[in-house]
N, C-alpha and C positions, 0 to 999 in steps of 0.2 A: 696598136703596138705591143709588141712582144721585148719582154725586157731577158736577155741570156745571161743577166750577171744576177745570182745571188750573194746576199753577205749578211753575215748573221755573227754577234758578239761570240769570241770566245770566252768555253766555259774554265780556261786555263787563268786567263792573264786579262785583265780591266783595259792594258793596252793594246790587245789584240783582235782584229776581225779577223773571220774565215770569208773567204770569196771563193765562191765556185764557179766557174762559167764555162763555156764552149769557147775556147782561141778563134775558131774557125768564124764561131756564127757570131762573138761580142768583138770582134777585128774594127778596132776606131770608136770602139765605147768605151773605153777607159783609161788611164791615165795614174801614172804613179803621184800622188797628192803629198805623201810625207811617210819615209820610213826611218825608224829610229833602230840606231844600233844593235844587234843582237846580243840579248845578255841571257846566258842560263840559268833558269831556277833551279838550284839544288834540292829546294825544299820537293819535289820531286823524285828525282833519283838522286841520293845522296852520293857523291863520288868514293870509287871504291879504293 
């Protein structure tokens, strides 16, 4: 079996994961489990 989805933890946030896949190959092999509301971390780039 070939896995067309690669997931690895974010280097920036402990609440984020990076997901890499070829949509045409991974179709039907994934579903949204949970999504948090977006929050910009201003420690990385201070507002101008």
